[in-house]
A tleap script that builds the chain and sets N, CA, C and O, in Angstrom:
source leaprc.protein.ff14SB
mol = sequence {
  NMET ASP ARG ASN GLU THR LEU ARG ILE GLU
  LEU GLN PHE SER GLY GLY MET GLU LEU LEU
  PHE GLY ASN GLN LYS THR ILE GLN ALA SER
  VAL PRO ALA PHE PHE PRO ALA GLU ALA THR
  THR GLU GLU ARG HIE VAL ALA THR ILE ARG
  ASP LEU ILE ALA TRP THR THR LYS SER LEU
  LEU LYS GLU ARG PRO GLU LEU PHE VAL GLY
  ASP ASP GLY SER VAL ARG SER GLY ILE LEU
  VAL LEU VAL ASN GLY ALA ASP TRP GLU LEU
  GLU GLY GLU LEU GLU TYR GLU LEU GLN ASP
  ARG ASP GLU ILE VAL PHE ILE SER THR LEU
  HIE GLY CGLY
}
set mol.1.N position { -44.288 28.003 -9.764 }
set mol.1.CA position { -43.319 29.028 -10.159 }
set mol.1.C position { -43.184 30.036 -9.024 }
set mol.1.O position { -44.185 30.508 -8.483 }
set mol.2.N position { -41.975 30.356 -8.674 }
set mol.2.CA position { -41.669 31.325 -7.621 }
set mol.2.C position { -42.180 32.707 -8.037 }
set mol.2.O position { -41.987 33.122 -9.180 }
set mol.3.N position { -42.819 33.407 -7.127 }
set mol.3.CA position { -43.405 34.722 -7.422 }
set mol.3.C position { -42.364 35.797 -7.727 }
set mol.3.O position { -42.721 36.859 -8.236 }
set mol.4.N position { -41.087 35.550 -7.430 }
set mol.4.CA position { -40.027 36.510 -7.738 }
set mol.4.C position { -39.235 36.110 -8.978 }
set mol.4.O position { -38.246 36.757 -9.322 }
set mol.5.N position { -39.656 35.078 -9.626 }
set mol.5.CA position { -38.936 34.529 -10.765 }
set mol.5.C position { -39.010 35.459 -11.981 }
set mol.5.O position { -39.934 36.258 -12.131 }
set mol.6.N position { -38.006 35.320 -12.829 }
set mol.6.CA position { -38.031 36.029 -14.110 }
set mol.6.C position { -38.083 35.002 -15.237 }
set mol.6.O position { -37.712 33.841 -15.064 }
set mol.7.N position { -38.546 35.453 -16.373 }
set mol.7.CA position { -38.610 34.634 -17.580 }
set mol.7.C position { -37.550 35.102 -18.553 }
set mol.7.O position { -37.337 36.304 -18.711 }
set mol.8.N position { -36.894 34.177 -19.197 }
set mol.8.CA position { -35.930 34.517 -20.247 }
set mol.8.C position { -36.709 34.567 -21.558 }
set mol.8.O position { -37.192 33.550 -22.054 }
set mol.9.N position { -36.817 35.762 -22.099 }
set mol.9.CA position { -37.578 35.982 -23.322 }
set mol.9.C position { -36.644 36.547 -24.383 }
set mol.9.O position { -35.920 37.510 -24.130 }
set mol.10.N position { -36.661 35.947 -25.569 }
set mol.10.CA position { -35.898 36.509 -26.687 }
set mol.10.C position { -36.821 37.422 -27.471 }
set mol.10.O position { -37.843 36.991 -28.005 }
set mol.11.N position { -36.445 38.685 -27.530 }
set mol.11.CA position { -37.206 39.677 -28.292 }
set mol.11.C position { -36.464 39.953 -29.590 }
set mol.11.O position { -35.251 40.167 -29.585 }
set mol.12.N position { -37.189 39.947 -30.695 }
set mol.12.CA position { -36.593 40.258 -31.990 }
set mol.12.C position { -37.383 41.399 -32.623 }
set mol.12.O position { -38.608 41.472 -32.520 }
set mol.13.N position { -36.634 42.294 -33.286 }
set mol.13.CA position { -37.232 43.474 -33.903 }
set mol.13.C position { -36.736 43.570 -35.341 }
set mol.13.O position { -35.536 43.464 -35.596 }
set mol.14.N position { -37.659 43.772 -36.281 }
set mol.14.CA position { -37.241 43.945 -37.673 }
set mol.14.C position { -38.229 44.828 -38.418 }
set mol.14.O position { -39.232 45.273 -37.861 }
set mol.15.N position { -37.927 45.072 -39.686 }
set mol.15.CA position { -38.765 45.949 -40.491 }
set mol.15.C position { -38.665 47.402 -40.072 }
set mol.15.O position { -39.558 48.201 -40.357 }
set mol.16.N position { -37.569 47.748 -39.389 }
set mol.16.CA position { -37.385 49.109 -38.893 }
set mol.16.C position { -37.626 49.246 -37.405 }
set mol.16.O position { -37.251 50.254 -36.806 }
set mol.17.N position { -38.253 48.236 -36.793 }
set mol.17.CA position { -38.517 48.288 -35.348 }
set mol.17.C position { -37.221 48.375 -34.549 }
set mol.17.O position { -37.188 48.979 -33.477 }
set mol.18.N position { -36.158 47.775 -35.067 }
set mol.18.CA position { -34.883 47.768 -34.338 }
set mol.18.C position { -34.346 49.176 -34.105 }
set mol.18.O position { -33.596 49.397 -33.154 }
set mol.19.N position { -34.714 50.125 -34.953 }
set mol.19.CA position { -34.258 51.510 -34.800 }
set mol.19.C position { -34.777 52.130 -33.502 }
set mol.19.O position { -34.136 53.016 -32.936 }
set mol.20.N position { -35.923 51.669 -33.037 }
set mol.20.CA position { -36.503 52.179 -31.800 }
set mol.20.C position { -35.832 51.595 -30.563 }
set mol.20.O position { -36.014 52.088 -29.450 }
set mol.21.N position { -35.054 50.540 -30.775 }
set mol.21.CA position { -34.416 49.821 -29.674 }
set mol.21.C position { -32.898 49.858 -29.798 }
set mol.21.O position { -32.221 48.858 -29.556 }
set mol.22.N position { -32.376 51.005 -30.174 }
set mol.22.CA position { -30.927 51.196 -30.244 }
set mol.22.C position { -30.257 50.331 -31.293 }
set mol.22.O position { -29.129 49.879 -31.094 }
set mol.23.N position { -30.935 50.093 -32.410 }
set mol.23.CA position { -30.421 49.259 -33.513 }
set mol.23.C position { -30.142 47.820 -33.097 }
set mol.23.O position { -29.311 47.146 -33.705 }
set mol.24.N position { -30.821 47.358 -32.078 }
set mol.24.CA position { -30.679 45.966 -31.650 }
set mol.24.C position { -31.777 45.127 -32.301 }
set mol.24.O position { -32.965 45.383 -32.103 }
set mol.25.N position { -31.376 44.140 -33.066 }
set mol.25.CA position { -32.352 43.257 -33.705 }
set mol.25.C position { -32.823 42.153 -32.768 }
set mol.25.O position { -33.943 41.659 -32.898 }
set mol.26.N position { -31.966 41.766 -31.821 }
set mol.26.CA position { -32.310 40.720 -30.862 }
set mol.26.C position { -31.877 41.163 -29.472 }
set mol.26.O position { -30.763 41.648 -29.274 }
set mol.27.N position { -32.786 40.985 -28.511 }
set mol.27.CA position { -32.492 41.295 -27.118 }
set mol.27.C position { -32.891 40.089 -26.279 }
set mol.27.O position { -34.026 39.617 -26.348 }
set mol.28.N position { -31.954 39.602 -25.495 }
set mol.28.CA position { -32.250 38.535 -24.525 }
set mol.28.C position { -32.695 39.245 -23.247 }
set mol.28.O position { -31.881 39.871 -22.567 }
set mol.29.N position { -33.967 39.152 -22.925 }
set mol.29.CA position { -34.522 39.911 -21.807 }
set mol.29.C position { -34.889 39.000 -20.638 }
set mol.29.O position { -35.343 37.872 -20.831 }
set mol.30.N position { -34.689 39.501 -19.443 }
set mol.30.CA position { -35.173 38.858 -18.220 }
set mol.30.C position { -36.394 39.647 -17.769 }
set mol.30.O position { -36.277 40.763 -17.264 }
set mol.31.N position { -37.545 39.060 -17.957 }
set mol.31.CA position { -38.817 39.734 -17.723 }
set mol.31.C position { -39.455 39.158 -16.456 }
set mol.31.O position { -39.422 37.945 -16.247 }
set mol.32.N position { -40.032 40.011 -15.614 }
set mol.32.CA position { -40.721 39.474 -14.433 }
set mol.32.C position { -41.779 38.438 -14.844 }
set mol.32.O position { -42.495 38.631 -15.827 }
set mol.33.N position { -41.868 37.361 -14.098 }
set mol.33.CA position { -42.834 36.308 -14.399 }
set mol.33.C position { -44.243 36.676 -13.963 }
set mol.33.O position { -45.216 36.067 -14.407 }
set mol.34.N position { -44.353 37.690 -13.079 }
set mol.34.CA position { -45.654 38.109 -12.565 }
set mol.34.C position { -45.743 39.631 -12.560 }
set mol.34.O position { -44.751 40.323 -12.331 }
set mol.35.N position { -46.943 40.139 -12.815 }
set mol.35.CA position { -47.202 41.582 -12.839 }
set mol.35.C position { -48.452 41.873 -12.041 }
set mol.35.O position { -49.272 40.975 -11.853 }
set mol.36.N position { -48.632 43.110 -11.556 }
set mol.36.CA position { -47.602 44.142 -11.488 }
set mol.36.C position { -46.542 43.788 -10.452 }
set mol.36.O position { -46.849 43.243 -9.392 }
set mol.37.N position { -45.315 44.098 -10.768 }
set mol.37.CA position { -44.180 43.712 -9.935 }
set mol.37.C position { -44.262 44.294 -8.526 }
set mol.37.O position { -43.816 43.668 -7.564 }
set mol.38.N position { -44.830 45.483 -8.407 }
set mol.38.CA position { -44.884 46.155 -7.109 }
set mol.38.C position { -46.092 45.737 -6.269 }
set mol.38.O position { -46.215 46.170 -5.124 }
set mol.39.N position { -46.974 44.917 -6.805 }
set mol.39.CA position { -48.186 44.506 -6.092 }
set mol.39.C position { -47.883 43.380 -5.109 }
set mol.39.O position { -46.836 42.736 -5.175 }
set mol.40.N position { -48.818 43.165 -4.206 }
set mol.40.CA position { -48.680 42.040 -3.281 }
set mol.40.C position { -48.832 40.745 -4.065 }
set mol.40.O position { -49.375 40.736 -5.170 }
set mol.41.N position { -48.355 39.675 -3.494 }
set mol.41.CA position { -48.404 38.369 -4.161 }
set mol.41.C position { -49.819 38.019 -4.601 }
set mol.41.O position { -50.012 37.492 -5.696 }
set mol.42.N position { -50.799 38.304 -3.769 }
set mol.42.CA position { -52.193 37.960 -4.088 }
set mol.42.C position { -52.745 38.772 -5.257 }
set mol.42.O position { -53.663 38.319 -5.941 }
set mol.43.N position { -52.203 39.956 -5.494 }
set mol.43.CA position { -52.706 40.832 -6.554 }
set mol.43.C position { -52.008 40.622 -7.893 }
set mol.43.O position { -52.426 41.192 -8.901 }
set mol.44.N position { -50.972 39.827 -7.917 }
set mol.44.CA position { -50.210 39.623 -9.148 }
set mol.44.C position { -50.872 38.589 -10.050 }
set mol.44.O position { -51.644 37.744 -9.598 }
set mol.45.N position { -50.549 38.679 -11.331 }
set mol.45.CA position { -50.995 37.684 -12.306 }
set mol.45.C position { -49.798 37.252 -13.155 }
set mol.45.O position { -48.786 37.950 -13.218 }
set mol.46.N position { -49.925 36.120 -13.792 }
set mol.46.CA position { -48.866 35.610 -14.660 }
set mol.46.C position { -48.643 36.606 -15.798 }
set mol.46.O position { -49.597 37.166 -16.338 }
set mol.47.N position { -47.388 36.819 -16.151 }
set mol.47.CA position { -47.036 37.785 -17.198 }
set mol.47.C position { -47.671 37.413 -18.540 }
set mol.47.O position { -47.649 36.256 -18.960 }
set mol.48.N position { -48.231 38.421 -19.194 }
set mol.48.CA position { -48.839 38.251 -20.513 }
set mol.48.C position { -48.099 39.127 -21.522 }
set mol.48.O position { -47.226 39.915 -21.157 }
set mol.49.N position { -48.459 38.980 -22.786 }
set mol.49.CA position { -47.857 39.852 -23.791 }
set mol.49.C position { -48.229 41.306 -23.521 }
set mol.49.O position { -47.428 42.201 -23.793 }
set mol.50.N position { -49.413 41.561 -22.998 }
set mol.50.CA position { -49.783 42.935 -22.630 }
set mol.50.C position { -48.744 43.504 -21.656 }
set mol.50.O position { -48.287 44.636 -21.817 }
set mol.51.N position { -48.379 42.714 -20.652 }
set mol.51.CA position { -47.369 43.136 -19.681 }
set mol.51.C position { -46.002 43.293 -20.347 }
set mol.51.O position { -45.263 44.232 -20.048 }
set mol.52.N position { -45.673 42.376 -21.244 }
set mol.52.CA position { -44.389 42.434 -21.944 }
set mol.52.C position { -44.268 43.713 -22.760 }
set mol.52.O position { -43.208 44.339 -22.766 }
set mol.53.N position { -45.324 44.110 -23.442 }
set mol.53.CA position { -45.286 45.336 -24.242 }
set mol.53.C position { -45.043 46.546 -23.342 }
set mol.53.O position { -44.226 47.407 -23.666 }
set mol.54.N position { -45.752 46.612 -22.211 }
set mol.54.CA position { -45.557 47.731 -21.280 }
set mol.54.C position { -44.138 47.709 -20.707 }
set mol.54.O position { -43.486 48.750 -20.624 }
set mol.55.N position { -43.662 46.533 -20.314 }
set mol.55.CA position { -42.319 46.403 -19.754 }
set mol.55.C position { -41.262 46.781 -20.784 }
set mol.55.O position { -40.304 47.487 -20.469 }
set mol.56.N position { -41.438 46.309 -22.013 }
set mol.56.CA position { -40.492 46.607 -23.093 }
set mol.56.C position { -40.457 48.105 -23.379 }
set mol.56.O position { -39.387 48.676 -23.585 }
set mol.57.N position { -41.619 48.735 -23.391 }
set mol.57.CA position { -41.698 50.176 -23.630 }
set mol.57.C position { -40.955 50.936 -22.535 }
set mol.57.O position { -40.214 51.875 -22.825 }
set mol.58.N position { -41.147 50.540 -21.294 }
set mol.58.CA position { -40.520 51.229 -20.156 }
set mol.58.C position { -39.033 50.905 -20.031 }
set mol.58.O position { -38.237 51.790 -19.719 }
set mol.59.N position { -38.649 49.661 -20.269 }
set mol.59.CA position { -37.296 49.204 -19.960 }
set mol.59.C position { -36.322 49.192 -21.135 }
set mol.59.O position { -35.116 49.330 -20.927 }
set mol.60.N position { -36.809 49.032 -22.352 }
set mol.60.CA position { -35.903 48.820 -23.483 }
set mol.60.C position { -36.022 49.841 -24.613 }
set mol.60.O position { -35.049 50.101 -25.322 }
set mol.61.N position { -37.189 50.409 -24.779 }
set mol.61.CA position { -37.413 51.337 -25.887 }
set mol.61.C position { -36.545 52.580 -25.727 }
set mol.61.O position { -36.504 53.178 -24.652 }
set mol.62.N position { -35.858 52.965 -26.787 }
set mol.62.CA position { -34.931 54.104 -26.737 }
set mol.62.C position { -35.563 55.401 -27.228 }
set mol.62.O position { -35.171 56.483 -26.792 }
set mol.63.N position { -36.539 55.302 -28.132 }
set mol.63.CA position { -37.128 56.518 -28.692 }
set mol.63.C position { -38.485 56.241 -29.318 }
set mol.63.O position { -38.826 55.098 -29.621 }
set mol.64.N position { -39.242 57.295 -29.503 }
set mol.64.CA position { -40.512 57.306 -30.237 }
set mol.64.C position { -41.502 56.213 -29.839 }
set mol.64.O position { -41.874 55.382 -30.667 }
set mol.65.N position { -41.925 56.211 -28.583 }
set mol.65.CA position { -42.858 55.166 -28.138 }
set mol.65.C position { -44.143 55.124 -28.961 }
set mol.65.O position { -44.770 54.072 -29.081 }
set mol.66.N position { -44.534 56.258 -29.523 }
set mol.66.CA position { -45.765 56.301 -30.326 }
set mol.66.C position { -45.678 55.431 -31.576 }
set mol.66.O position { -46.704 55.107 -32.173 }
set mol.67.N position { -44.473 55.050 -31.977 }
set mol.67.CA position { -44.311 54.166 -33.131 }
set mol.67.C position { -44.354 52.689 -32.746 }
set mol.67.O position { -44.386 51.815 -33.613 }
set mol.68.N position { -44.356 52.420 -31.443 }
set mol.68.CA position { -44.381 51.038 -30.979 }
set mol.68.C position { -45.698 50.667 -30.307 }
set mol.68.O position { -46.282 49.626 -30.609 }
set mol.69.N position { -46.160 51.509 -29.405 }
set mol.69.CA position { -47.340 51.170 -28.606 }
set mol.69.C position { -48.446 52.195 -28.819 }
set mol.69.O position { -48.191 53.390 -28.967 }
set mol.70.N position { -49.691 51.696 -28.830 }
set mol.70.CA position { -50.844 52.570 -28.991 }
set mol.70.C position { -51.429 52.961 -27.644 }
set mol.70.O position { -50.954 52.522 -26.597 }
set mol.71.N position { -52.455 53.784 -27.680 }
set mol.71.CA position { -53.100 54.259 -26.459 }
set mol.71.C position { -53.747 53.134 -25.647 }
set mol.71.O position { -53.948 53.272 -24.441 }
set mol.72.N position { -54.073 52.025 -26.312 }
set mol.72.CA position { -54.746 50.914 -25.641 }
set mol.72.C position { -53.778 49.924 -24.994 }
set mol.72.O position { -54.207 48.921 -24.424 }
set mol.73.N position { -52.464 50.203 -25.080 }
set mol.73.CA position { -51.481 49.316 -24.485 }
set mol.73.C position { -51.027 48.186 -25.383 }
set mol.73.O position { -50.162 47.398 -25.001 }
set mol.74.N position { -51.597 48.099 -26.566 }
set mol.74.CA position { -51.178 47.089 -27.529 }
set mol.74.C position { -50.146 47.704 -28.465 }
set mol.74.O position { -49.880 48.905 -28.405 }
set mol.75.N position { -49.566 46.875 -29.332 }
set mol.75.CA position { -48.671 47.447 -30.338 }
set mol.75.C position { -49.508 48.214 -31.350 }
set mol.75.O position { -50.699 47.955 -31.524 }
set mol.76.N position { -48.865 49.150 -32.006 }
set mol.76.CA position { -49.558 49.944 -33.016 }
set mol.76.C position { -49.994 49.083 -34.180 }
set mol.76.O position { -49.414 48.035 -34.461 }
set mol.77.N position { -51.014 49.546 -34.837 }
set mol.77.CA position { -51.462 48.901 -36.062 }
set mol.77.C position { -50.306 48.880 -37.049 }
set mol.77.O position { -49.571 49.860 -37.159 }
set mol.78.N position { -50.136 47.782 -37.763 }
set mol.78.CA position { -49.053 47.661 -38.720 }
set mol.78.C position { -47.831 46.951 -38.171 }
set mol.78.O position { -46.830 46.801 -38.871 }
set mol.79.N position { -47.906 46.508 -36.910 }
set mol.79.CA position { -46.815 45.732 -36.331 }
set mol.79.C position { -47.292 44.292 -36.188 }
set mol.79.O position { -48.254 44.006 -35.476 }
set mol.80.N position { -46.609 43.406 -36.872 }
set mol.80.CA position { -46.900 41.976 -36.799 }
set mol.80.C position { -46.172 41.410 -35.589 }
set mol.80.O position { -44.992 41.692 -35.378 }
set mol.81.N position { -46.876 40.613 -34.798 }
set mol.81.CA position { -46.276 39.993 -33.617 }
set mol.81.C position { -46.338 38.480 -33.780 }
set mol.81.O position { -47.396 37.908 -34.047 }
set mol.82.N position { -45.182 37.846 -33.615 }
set mol.82.CA position { -45.099 36.388 -33.668 }
set mol.82.C position { -44.696 35.858 -32.302 }
set mol.82.O position { -43.817 36.412 -31.641 }
set mol.83.N position { -45.345 34.784 -31.888 }
set mol.83.CA position { -45.033 34.107 -30.633 }
set mol.83.C position { -44.508 32.722 -31.001 }
set mol.83.O position { -45.260 31.866 -31.468 }
set mol.84.N position { -43.227 32.514 -30.789 }
set mol.84.CA position { -42.599 31.241 -31.139 }
set mol.84.C position { -42.911 30.839 -32.585 }
set mol.84.O position { -43.179 29.674 -32.879 }
set mol.85.N position { -42.870 31.822 -33.465 }
set mol.85.CA position { -43.057 31.583 -34.893 }
set mol.85.C position { -44.494 31.606 -35.381 }
set mol.85.O position { -44.728 31.508 -36.586 }
set mol.86.N position { -45.462 31.732 -34.487 }
set mol.86.CA position { -46.877 31.751 -34.877 }
set mol.86.C position { -47.466 33.145 -34.680 }
set mol.86.O position { -47.087 33.866 -33.757 }
set mol.87.N position { -48.393 33.513 -35.552 }
set mol.87.CA position { -49.090 34.790 -35.421 }
set mol.87.C position { -49.743 34.848 -34.039 }
set mol.87.O position { -50.397 33.897 -33.611 }
set mol.88.N position { -49.558 35.960 -33.358 }
set mol.88.CA position { -50.080 36.073 -31.998 }
set mol.88.C position { -51.590 35.958 -31.930 }
set mol.88.O position { -52.131 35.652 -30.868 }
set mol.89.N position { -52.290 36.195 -33.039 }
set mol.89.CA position { -53.742 36.036 -33.065 }
set mol.89.C position { -54.137 34.590 -32.777 }
set mol.89.O position { -55.215 34.337 -32.239 }
set mol.90.N position { -53.272 33.643 -33.132 }
set mol.90.CA position { -53.531 32.233 -32.863 }
set mol.90.C position { -53.205 31.848 -31.423 }
set mol.90.O position { -53.582 30.770 -30.965 }
set mol.91.N position { -52.502 32.733 -30.707 }
set mol.91.CA position { -52.028 32.442 -29.359 }
set mol.91.C position { -52.759 33.230 -28.273 }
set mol.91.O position { -52.431 33.102 -27.094 }
set mol.92.N position { -53.738 34.038 -28.655 }
set mol.92.CA position { -54.496 34.799 -27.664 }
set mol.92.C position { -54.133 36.273 -27.583 }
set mol.92.O position { -54.582 36.981 -26.683 }
set mol.93.N position { -53.318 36.731 -28.526 }
set mol.93.CA position { -52.893 38.132 -28.590 }
set mol.93.C position { -52.391 38.635 -27.240 }
set mol.93.O position { -51.488 38.032 -26.660 }
set mol.94.N position { -52.955 39.723 -26.732 }
set mol.94.CA position { -52.464 40.374 -25.511 }
set mol.94.C position { -52.556 39.490 -24.272 }
set mol.94.O position { -51.822 39.707 -23.308 }
set mol.95.N position { -53.435 38.510 -24.280 }
set mol.95.CA position { -53.649 37.682 -23.095 }
set mol.95.C position { -52.777 36.428 -23.069 }
set mol.95.O position { -52.860 35.639 -22.128 }
set mol.96.N position { -51.943 36.235 -24.092 }
set mol.96.CA position { -51.042 35.081 -24.099 }
set mol.96.C position { -50.150 35.132 -22.860 }
set mol.96.O position { -49.518 36.153 -22.591 }
set mol.97.N position { -50.097 34.039 -22.110 }
set mol.97.CA position { -49.259 33.976 -20.910 }
set mol.97.C position { -47.856 33.556 -21.300 }
set mol.97.O position { -47.647 32.485 -21.871 }
set mol.98.N position { -46.899 34.412 -20.985 }
set mol.98.CA position { -45.501 34.171 -21.348 }
set mol.98.C position { -44.948 32.932 -20.668 }
set mol.98.O position { -45.299 32.612 -19.532 }
set mol.99.N position { -44.079 32.246 -21.387 }
set mol.99.CA position { -43.394 31.065 -20.889 }
set mol.99.C position { -41.893 31.323 -20.956 }
set mol.99.O position { -41.427 32.086 -21.802 }
set mol.100.N position { -41.142 30.690 -20.071 }
set mol.100.CA position { -39.698 30.820 -20.110 }
set mol.100.C position { -39.182 30.378 -21.481 }
set mol.100.O position { -39.602 29.353 -22.018 }
set mol.101.N position { -38.273 31.163 -22.027 }
set mol.101.CA position { -37.622 30.925 -23.317 }
set mol.101.C position { -38.531 31.158 -24.539 }
set mol.101.O position { -38.240 30.673 -25.632 }
set mol.102.N position { -39.623 31.895 -24.347 }
set mol.102.CA position { -40.436 32.294 -25.499 }
set mol.102.C position { -39.623 33.184 -26.423 }
set mol.102.O position { -38.710 33.887 -25.990 }
set mol.103.N position { -39.966 33.142 -27.693 }
set mol.103.CA position { -39.392 34.032 -28.695 }
set mol.103.C position { -40.532 34.911 -29.206 }
set mol.103.O position { -41.492 34.417 -29.798 }
set mol.104.N position { -40.416 36.206 -28.974 }
set mol.104.CA position { -41.438 37.163 -29.397 }
set mol.104.C position { -40.809 38.081 -30.443 }
set mol.104.O position { -39.794 38.730 -30.190 }
set mol.105.N position { -41.425 38.124 -31.612 }
set mol.105.CA position { -40.890 38.894 -32.741 }
set mol.105.C position { -41.863 40.025 -33.070 }
set mol.105.O position { -43.069 39.806 -33.185 }
set mol.106.N position { -41.327 41.229 -33.217 }
set mol.106.CA position { -42.101 42.406 -33.624 }
set mol.106.C position { -41.577 42.846 -34.981 }
set mol.106.O position { -40.401 43.178 -35.127 }
set mol.107.N position { -42.467 42.845 -35.977 }
set mol.107.CA position { -42.083 43.225 -37.338 }
set mol.107.C position { -42.968 44.363 -37.804 }
set mol.107.O position { -44.192 44.235 -37.841 }
set mol.108.N position { -42.340 45.485 -38.164 }
set mol.108.CA position { -43.113 46.596 -38.720 }
set mol.108.C position { -43.423 46.292 -40.176 }
set mol.108.O position { -42.539 45.935 -40.956 }
set mol.109.N position { -44.686 46.440 -40.526 }
set mol.109.CA position { -45.080 46.262 -41.934 }
set mol.109.C position { -45.282 47.612 -42.609 }
set mol.109.O position { -45.682 47.683 -43.771 }
set mol.110.N position { -45.001 48.683 -41.872 }
set mol.110.CA position { -45.169 50.043 -42.409 }
set mol.110.C position { -43.827 50.580 -42.851 }
set mol.110.O position { -42.855 50.539 -42.097 }
set mol.111.N position { -43.771 51.080 -44.062 }
set mol.111.CA position { -42.528 51.615 -44.596 }
set mol.111.C position { -42.823 52.927 -45.308 }
set mol.111.O position { -43.843 53.071 -45.982 }
set mol.112.N position { -41.920 53.871 -45.148 }
set mol.112.CA position { -42.059 55.157 -45.839 }
set mol.112.C position { -41.681 55.000 -47.310 }
set mol.112.O position { -41.122 53.987 -47.731 }
set mol.113.N position { -41.998 56.010 -48.049 }
set mol.113.CA position { -41.649 55.878 -49.455 }
set mol.113.C position { -41.851 57.153 -50.198 }
set mol.113.O position { -41.601 57.212 -51.402 }
savepdb mol mol.pdb
quit
């Protein structure tokens, strides 16, 4: 894989998560295939969900980052993450290495009332 390549990732947001992303339920994103993007080739690593969360927060999130990401760089408690339809816990959570055309779904399970 070329070190300057991007991955086509489909991001989906529901359960209220879409409100944080300009009311977009689905975003077709071009994500760097390697992180950190500004590092030398030798210092880069294959993009993981940890990198995707940071990139999404910086590049796509419109408001209230505290409702999406926690202090540890992961999603906040109460957000279900699916990787190609499977619970991310089965895929390695933050360390899952992204693949071209992955579908990553973020679903908030927290609702006011």
